[in-house]
C-alpha positions in Angstrom: 30.4 159.0 226.5 27.4 156.8 227.9 28.9 153.9 229.7 27.3 150.1 229.3 26.1 149.1 232.9 26.0 145.5 231.6 29.9 145.6 231.1 32.0 145.7 234.5 35.1 147.5 234.3 37.5 149.1 237.1 36.7 152.8 235.9 32.9 152.3 237.0 34.0 151.3 240.7 32.2 153.5 243.4 32.5 153.0 247.0 29.5 152.0 248.4 27.3 154.5 250.7 27.5 153.9 254.4 25.0 156.4 256.2 21.5 155.4 255.8 20.5 158.7 254.4 23.1 158.2 251.6 22.0 154.7 250.8 18.4 156.4 250.2 19.9 158.2 247.3 20.9 154.9 245.6 17.7 153.3 245.6 15.7 152.8 242.6 15.2 149.3 241.3 12.5 148.5 243.7 10.5 151.6 242.5 10.3 150.3 238.9 9.4 146.8 240.4 6.5 148.2 242.6 5.4 150.4 239.5 5.0 147.2 237.6 3.2 145.3 240.1 0.7 147.5 241.1 -1.8 147.6 238.0 -2.2 143.9 237.3 -1.8 142.6 240.7 -3.4 145.2 243.1 -6.0 147.0 241.1 -7.6 143.9 239.2 -6.4 140.5 240.6 -6.3 141.7 244.3 -9.7 143.5 244.4 -11.3 140.5 242.3 -10.2 138.1 245.0 -11.6 140.4 247.8 -14.8 140.7 245.7 -15.2 136.6 245.3 -13.8 135.7 248.7 -14.5 138.5 251.0 -12.0 139.0 254.0 -11.4 135.3 254.4 -8.3 135.3 252.0 -6.6 138.4 253.2 -3.8 136.2 254.3 -3.0 135.0 250.7 -2.3 138.4 249.7 -0.1 139.1 252.8 1.7 136.1 252.3 2.3 136.4 248.7 3.7 139.8 249.2 6.1 138.8 252.1 7.5 135.2 251.3 9.2 136.4 247.8 11.3 139.2 248.9 14.0 136.8 250.3 14.3 135.1 246.7 14.3 138.6 245.3 17.2 139.6 247.5 19.3 136.4 246.8 18.7 137.1 243.0 19.9 140.7 243.5 23.1 139.5 245.6 23.9 137.1 242.7 23.7 140.0 240.2 26.1 142.1 242.1 28.5 139.3 242.7 28.6 138.0 239.1 27.4 141.0 237.0 25.5 138.4 235.1 22.0 139.2 233.3 19.1 137.1 234.4 19.2 135.1 231.3 23.0 134.4 231.5 22.5 133.3 234.9 19.7 131.0 233.8 22.0 129.7 231.2 24.2 128.5 234.0 21.7 126.1 235.5 22.1 122.6 234.9 20.2 120.6 232.1 20.0 120.2 228.5 20.4 122.7 225.6 18.3 123.5 222.7 20.3 125.1 220.1 22.5 127.6 222.0 20.3 128.1 224.9 19.7 126.1 227.9 16.2 124.7 228.6 15.7 127.3 231.3 16.0 130.2 229.0 13.4 128.5 226.6 11.1 127.9 229.5 11.2 131.5 230.5 10.5 132.6 227.0 7.5 130.4 226.7 6.2 131.6 230.0 6.7 135.2 228.7 4.7 134.4 225.6 1.7 133.2 227.8 2.1 136.2 229.8 1.4 138.5 226.9 -2.3 137.7 227.9 -1.8 139.4 231.1 -0.5 142.4 229.7 -3.1 142.5 227.0 -5.6 142.4 229.9 -4.1 145.6 231.4 -4.2 147.4 228.0 -7.9 146.6 227.9 -8.4 148.0 231.5 -6.6 151.2 230.1 -8.9 151.4 227.2 -12.1 150.7 229.0 -11.0 153.4 231.4 -10.4 156.1 228.5 -13.6 155.1 226.7 -15.9 156.0 229.7 -15.3 159.9 229.3 -14.5 159.6 225.4 -17.4 156.9 224.4 -17.1 158.3 220.8 -13.7 156.1 220.7 -14.3 152.5 220.9 -12.5 150.4 223.5 -10.8 148.4 220.7 -9.4 151.6 219.1 -8.2 153.1 222.6 -6.5 149.8 223.0 -4.7 150.2 219.8 -3.8 154.1 220.4 -2.3 153.2 223.9 0.3 151.0 222.3 2.5 153.7 220.3 2.0 155.9 223.6 3.7 153.6 226.0 6.2 152.6 223.4 7.3 156.1 222.6 7.9 156.5 226.5 10.0 153.4 226.5 11.9 153.0 223.3 14.8 155.3 224.1 15.3 153.0 227.3 16.9 155.6 229.6 17.2 154.3 233.1 16.9 157.6 235.1 13.8 158.5 233.5 11.9 155.3 233.8 13.0 155.3 237.6 11.6 158.9 238.2 8.5 158.3 236.3 7.7 155.1 238.4 8.4 156.9 241.6 5.9 159.5 240.6 3.1 157.1 239.7 3.8 155.0 243.0 3.4 158.3 245.0 0.2 159.1 243.3 -1.5 156.0 243.6 -0.6 155.1 247.2 -2.1 158.4 248.4 -5.0 157.9 246.3 -6.0 154.4 247.5 -5.3 155.0 251.1 -7.5 158.2 251.0 -10.5 155.8 249.8 -9.8 153.2 252.3 -9.7 155.8 254.9 -12.9 157.3 254.0 -14.7 154.0 254.3 -14.9 154.3 258.1 -17.7 156.8 257.6 -19.8 154.3 255.4 -22.0 151.1 255.8 -18.9 149.4 254.4 -16.6 150.5 257.3 -13.9 147.7 258.2 -13.7 146.4 261.4 -10.7 144.7 263.3 -13.1 141.6 263.2 -13.0 141.7 259.6 -9.4 141.8 259.3 -9.1 138.9 261.9 -11.3 136.8 259.9 -8.8 137.2 256.9 -5.9 136.1 259.1 -7.3 132.6 259.9 -5.7 130.8 256.8 -8.8 129.5 255.4 -9.2 129.2 251.6 -12.8 128.3 250.3 -12.6 125.9 247.0 -14.5 128.5 245.1 -11.7 130.8 245.6 -8.7 128.7 244.8 -8.1 129.7 241.1 -8.3 133.3 241.8 -6.3 133.1 245.1 -3.5 131.1 243.1 -3.3 133.7 240.4 -3.4 136.5 242.8 -0.6 134.7 244.4 1.6 134.8 241.3 0.7 138.5 240.7 0.8 140.2 244.0 4.1 141.0 245.3 6.9 140.0 243.3 6.2 137.5 240.6 8.6 135.3 238.8 8.9 137.6 236.0 9.4 140.6 238.4 12.2 138.7 240.3 14.0 138.4 236.9 13.5 141.8 235.9 14.9 143.1 239.2 18.2 141.6 237.8 18.3 144.4 234.9 17.4 147.3 237.2 20.0 146.4 239.6 22.6 146.3 236.8 21.4 149.5 235.3 21.4 151.2 238.6 25.1 150.3 238.7 25.2 148.1 241.8 27.3 145.5 239.9 29.3 147.9 237.9 30.1 149.9 241.2 31.3 146.6 242.8 33.6 146.2 239.9 34.9 143.1 238.1 35.6 140.0 240.8 39.1 139.7 241.7 38.7 138.3 245.1 40.5 141.3 246.8 39.4 142.7 250.1 38.7 145.9 248.2 36.3 143.8 246.0 34.8 142.0 248.6 34.1 145.1 250.8 32.4 147.1 247.9 30.3 143.9 247.1 29.0 143.5 250.8 28.4 147.4 250.7 26.2 147.4 247.5 24.4 144.2 248.6 23.3 146.0 251.7 22.0 148.9 249.4 20.3 146.4 247.3 18.8 144.9 250.4 17.5 148.1 251.7 16.0 148.8 248.1 14.2 145.4 248.2 12.9 146.0 251.8 11.3 149.4 251.1 9.7 148.2 247.9 8.3 145.3 249.7 6.7 147.8 252.5 5.3 149.9 249.6 3.7 147.1 247.5 2.7 145.2 250.6 0.5 148.0 252.1 -0.9 149.3 248.9 -1.9 145.6 248.2 -3.7 145.3 251.6 -5.3 148.5 251.0 -6.8 147.4 247.3 -7.8 144.1 248.8 -9.6 145.5 251.6 -11.4 147.8 249.4 -12.5 145.2 247.2 -13.6 142.7 250.2 -15.5 145.5 252.0 -17.4 146.9 249.1 -17.6 144.8 246.1 -18.0 141.3 248.2 -20.8 143.0 250.1 -22.6 144.1 247.0 -22.0 140.7 245.3 -20.3 142.7 242.6 -17.4 140.7 241.1 -15.5 142.5 238.1 -16.0 141.0 235.0 -15.5 141.8 231.3 -15.8 145.5 229.8 -17.8 146.1 233.1 -14.7 145.6 235.0 -13.8 149.1 235.8 -17.4 150.3 236.4 -17.4 147.5 239.0 -14.1 148.7 240.5 -15.1 152.3 240.4 -18.0 151.5 243.1 -15.1 150.9 245.6 -14.5 154.7 245.5 -17.7 156.1 244.8 -19.3 154.2 248.0 -16.5 155.7 250.0 -16.2 159.1 248.9 -19.4 159.6 246.8 -20.6 160.0 243.3 -18.1 162.9 242.7 -15.3 160.5 243.2 -15.7 158.6 240.1 -13.7 161.0 237.7 -10.9 160.8 240.3 -11.0 156.9 240.6 -10.9 156.9 236.6 -7.8 159.1 236.5 -6.3 157.1 239.5 -7.0 153.8 237.8 -5.4 155.0 234.5 -2.3 156.0 236.4 -2.3 152.6 238.2 -2.7 150.6 235.2 -0.7 152.6 232.9 2.2 152.4 235.5 2.2 148.7 234.9 2.3 149.0 231.1 5.1 151.5 231.2 7.3 149.7 233.9 6.6 146.1 232.5 7.4 147.5 228.9 10.7 148.7 230.2 11.4 145.4 231.8 10.2 143.2 229.0 12.4 144.7 226.4 15.3 144.1 228.5 14.6 140.6 229.3 13.4 139.6 225.5 16.5 141.0 224.3 18.4 139.1 226.9 16.7 136.0 225.8 17.3 136.7 221.9 21.2 137.2 223.1 21.1 133.9 224.6 19.6 131.8 221.6 22.0 133.9 219.2 19.6 136.1 217.5 21.6 139.2 218.7 24.5 140.2 220.6 23.3 141.5 223.9 26.6 143.0 225.0 26.8 145.1 222.2 25.4 148.3 223.5 24.3 149.6 220.0 22.6 146.3 219.1 21.1 145.9 222.4 19.5 149.6 222.5 18.3 149.1 218.7 16.4 145.8 219.9 15.1 147.3 223.0 13.6 150.2 220.8 12.2 147.7 218.3 10.7 145.9 221.1 9.3 148.8 222.7 6.9 149.3 219.8 6.2 145.5 218.9 5.2 144.1 222.3 2.5 146.7 223.2 0.9 146.2 219.9 0.7 142.4 220.6 -0.7 143.2 223.8 -3.3 145.6 222.3 -4.3 142.8 219.5 -4.7 140.0 222.2 -7.2 142.4 224.0 -9.0 143.4 220.8 -9.6 139.4 219.8 -10.1 138.3 223.5 -12.0 141.2 225.5 -11.9 139.3 228.8 -9.3 141.5 230.7 -9.9 139.8 234.2 -9.3 136.3 232.9 -6.5 137.5 231.0 -4.8 139.0 234.0 -5.4 136.1 236.3 -4.1 133.7 233.6 -0.9 135.7 233.6 -0.9 135.5 237.4 -1.1 131.4 237.1 1.8 130.9 234.8 3.5 133.7 236.8 3.2 131.2 239.8 4.5 128.2 237.8 7.6 130.4 236.7 8.2 130.9 240.4 9.2 127.4 240.7 11.9 127.9 238.1 13.1 131.0 239.8 13.3 129.1 243.2 15.3 126.4 241.4 17.7 129.2 239.9 18.0 130.7 243.5 18.6 127.4 245.0 21.6 126.8 242.5 22.9 130.5 243.3 22.9 130.0 247.0 24.4 126.6 247.4 26.4 126.0 244.1 27.9 129.4 242.8 27.7 131.6 245.9 31.1 133.3 246.8 32.4 131.5 249.9 33.1 134.7 251.7 29.3 135.7 251.2 27.7 132.7 253.0 25.0 134.2 255.1 24.0 133.6 258.4 21.8 130.7 259.5 18.8 133.3 260.3 19.0 134.4 256.7 19.0 130.8 255.4 16.0 130.2 257.4 14.2 133.1 255.8 15.4 131.9 252.4 14.0 128.3 253.1 10.4 129.7 254.4 10.1 131.7 251.1 11.1 128.5 249.0 8.9 126.3 250.8 5.9 128.8 251.0 6.1 129.4 247.3 6.4 125.5 246.5 3.5 124.5 248.8 1.1 127.2 247.7 2.0 126.4 244.1 1.3 122.9 244.3 -1.8 123.4 246.5 -3.1 125.7 244.0 -2.3 123.3 240.9 -3.9 120.2 242.9 -7.2 122.3 243.5 -7.6 124.4 240.3 -10.4 122.8 238.2 -9.1 122.9 234.9 
């Protein structure tokens, strides 16, 4: 009989691995997160920022990937120590309630409604790619066909399949992108160390503020990805293997061990998405910016393809289209898996379903697996501005980071088990993350011309 990973019980307890090689066998949540990040952040927003600003904003991309991981780790730690779902944890934050749910839950729901635009833009990107080799089928029809395809992969909601599929896509697009970046050195678009140095001077031209702010919210882990990490840590079993809190020495030992596994998972994921993000950005800055070619509208994919055809030659175009399809589809796949869980959790907190009834939760996830991608596709069909749709999602994602930071502050200083108080060095890193997120977010809001 299938066990419910959202219910903690003594029969699910497992001792955490000690050896590094054994810890690697228990990684996974970070893979799903990385697969969710790459399509919207790396292929579209990151390369668009590089195309508009050149190398000068390279530091924004690196910073956006590095500064959020401490927030993600603190969120994961709270998950393991409490076994709470993300929206249950948000419901514990101070503030007024609207109906059965706190303002925090409703705020997340509102932000996710706006982020439907972002996912619609990604659906549009996939549809544009498929229209190129098969122009007899319109882009709009392709968008509407993609919805049931991604839905059928997710509606059963099996964690192990989602994890393995995500890992396979990560391996492909990582190799694909670094191959193109390496081949640039034999072209007129070769990247020099001086170019990279230019991008590390912490300059931000006014014309690039809006897209930089959106990219900061999308690249690396955004506010929604940090929230989604909660569900994958639970479904991987980190909290269930720790067991219900009883404050025994055995429970504390298990919790500390599984927290270390989670930290390794988050760190390896950060290395993966930071290096891939940097590669995408450098491709955009080296090729598209030099050409004055800023991706826009239904020509977005054609613009992006020049990054690869200039590096490898015209024959690389089919490989780019396939690679871009995998990258964008990975985001649809992993994001839909995460969204179905988060929205089910929201519905549970506002009283529409019983989230901890496994049968009811799985039914809700299955329904959402069909409904959400259809909404994404319809939004693209009516708007048809994929880059703007993706960047707008990044901007509200940056705003969601403020709420996530508030939640993490509450987890660390109001609800953390006293025996798990971290070292001063950890708190310093956490506060660097908090201040960087707040600082960049406020700076971006102040300078965006609405």
